[in-house]
N, C-alpha and C positions, 0 to 999 in steps of 0.2 A: 647706387653710383658705381660701386665696384663691378657690378654685373655689366653695366653699360660700358665701363672702361674696357672690359675684356672684349666686348663686341667691336670696339674701336681700336683694338690693338694698343691700348694704353696700359701700362703696369698698374694693376688694381691696388698694389701696396702704396702707390702714391696718394690715392684717395684716403686710405687709412691714416697715413701720416699727416695729410692736410687737415683732417678733422680736428686734430689738437690745435693747430694754428687757428682754425676758424672759431673754435670755442673760446680760446684765450683772447682773440681779437674782438669777437662779436659781442660778448656779454658786457665788457666795460664800455664799448662804443655805444651800445644800446642804452646803457645807463647815462653816459655823458650826454647823449643826444636829448634824453628826457630832461635831465637836470638843467641844461642850457635854456630850454624853452619854458622851464618852470622856475627860472632863477629867482624871480621875485619872492617865491615861497621859500626856496632853499637858502636864500641869503639870510633869512630870519632864523634858520636852524641848520647851519652848515654841518653840524655833527651827523645829520641824516643823509648827507650826500653819498656816502658809501654804504648806506643801509639798504642794500638792494632787496633784502628780505621783506622790507616794508612796501615793496611794489614800486613801479615806475621805471619801465624799460620800453623802448620803442623799436619796432621792426626796421624802420628806415635807418636808424643808427646802427643796428646789427648788420644790415646789408652793406653799409658803407665800410664798417670795420672788416667784414668778411672779404669784401672786394680788395681792400688794401692788403690783407694777409695773403689772399690768393695770388695777388700780383708779386709779392715778395717771394712767396714759395715757388711760383713758376719761374721767377728769375734765377733763383738758387739752383733749381733742378733742370734748368734749360729746356723748358717745355712751354708751349703756347698757353697763355693764361686763358684765352678764349676757348681753347680745347678743354681745359679743366672746367671752366664755368659751364660749358654746354653739358658736361657730364654731371654737374652738381645741381643745376637749377630744377630738374625734376624732383630730386630729393628735398630741395628747399620748399617747393610747393607742397609736397606731402607733409613735411614737418610743420609747416604753417597750418595745414588743415587739421592736424592732430593737436597742435598747441593751442588753437583757439578754444578747445573744449575746457581749458583751464579757466577761461572767462565764465563759462557756464557754472562750474563748481564754485567759483568765487563770487558769483552774482555781480559781475562787473562788465564794463565795456558793452553795455546793452544800448538799445536805441530809444527812440521817442515812444511815448505811450501809444498803444494800438489796441484794437479789438479784433484783429485778424484771427482766424482759427488757430494759427500756429503761434499765438502770443505767448510770451514768457512771463511767469510770475516772478517778481523781485521782492524779497523781504523788505519791510519798511526801513530797517536799519541800513540798507544798502541803497536807498533812494536819496537823491538830493532834495533839499527842502522844497524847491519849487514844484516837485511832482509827487509829493507825499500823498496826495489824494488819488493817485492812480495806482493800480495793482499790476497791470500787464503792459509789457513793452516789446518792441521789436527785438527778436533774438539775433542781433547782428553777428554774434559769434557764429551762429549756425549759417547765416548767409555767407560769411567769409569762408567758413570751413568747406561748404559745398562748392563755392566758387574756386577755391584752391584745388579741390579734387578735380574740377573741370580743367583747370590749367594743367594739372599733372597729366590728365588724359590727353590733352592737346599736345603737350611736349613729347610724351611717349609715342604718340601716333606719328608725329613728325620725325622723331628719331628713327623709328623702325621703317618708316616709309623711305627715309633717306638711305637706310641700309639696303632696302629692296631695290632702290634705283641704282645702287652700286657705287656711284661717285660720291654720295653723301652731300650734306649741306656745307656751305662755307663756314669756317670757324667763327663763332660768335652769333650765328643765326638763332639758335635756341635761346641764348641769353637775351637777345633783343626781343624775341617773341615773349619770353617770360616777363620782361619789363613792361611790355605793352599790355599783355593779357591780365597779369596780376593787378596792374595799376588802374586799368579800366574798372574792374570790379571794386577795388578798394576805394576809388574815388566816389563811386555811388554809395557804398556802404558807409563811408565816413560821414556823408551828409546826413545819415540817420542817427548818428551817435550824439550823445550829450556830454561826453567827457574828452573831447578832442583837445590836443595841444593847440594853442592859439598864438598867433602873432598879430596883435591888433584884431581886425575883423576876419583875418584869414585863418583857415584850418591848415596847420602845418602839413599834415599828412596829405591833404589834397594838393597843396602846392608841390610837395615831393612827387606825388603821383603824376602830375602834369609834366614835371621835368623828366621823369622816367619814361613816360609815353613819348615825349619828344625825342629823347635820346634813342629809344628803341626804334622809332620810325626812321630817324636819321641814320642809325646804324644799318638798317636794312637797305636804305637807299644807297648808302656808301658801298655796301657789299654787292648789290645786284644791279644797280643802275650805273653807278660809277665804276663798278667791277674792280674794286680795290680791296685788299685785306684791311681789317681793322688794325690800328696801331697796337703793337704788342710789346711785351717786355723782352722778347727774344726774337731773333730771325731764324725761322725754321725753313727746312727744305721745301715744304709745301704748306705755307701758312694759310692757304685758302680753304683747306678741307679739315673737317673734324674727324 
């Protein structure tokens, strides 16, 4: 992100400073998001609400917390939040691709039973009771890791293509593309998992993905069909360009 910032004439030190804000905001938000949708369980043992080392965080909560922190940071430093986010989302996609491998080492967040050639063996102690008779499952961590690497490639391609064009893309474009691209893959992958957070019959992650896809599409329509800059925390001299 600091390298991309230099290419867009943005002070790379701002990215380094923002990282601390993102970590401080994202981790508690990811935990709070998870606890809220698992409240029936945590209401029985409230002492575990802060026990993040026992597991239970959600990427959608982290993104919401990070967006809030980025908006406050951008307001303080008088810079377009969309310009910052467009520089951050490639790194976010890369971080998600790497982070998913934690699910592999923990034998968690896997999918339904399968006999496909790339099936993943899950130890019996990590299987829910209803699938104890199965040994192999969809490696959904791998699906999402590869998908996120593809999203990273798409975002970098668009970034440097925009540089080549000279004028660049309108601020917020890469962020909208990230929301659409990541959410499309996550929506499909979430349907394979057996440990999703639920709200009644609905998978919370899939609902969040649909909302993100809608917002991303609406943002692109706002930018390129209505030809208006996205609402921002500051008024810049040229808010339309990253």
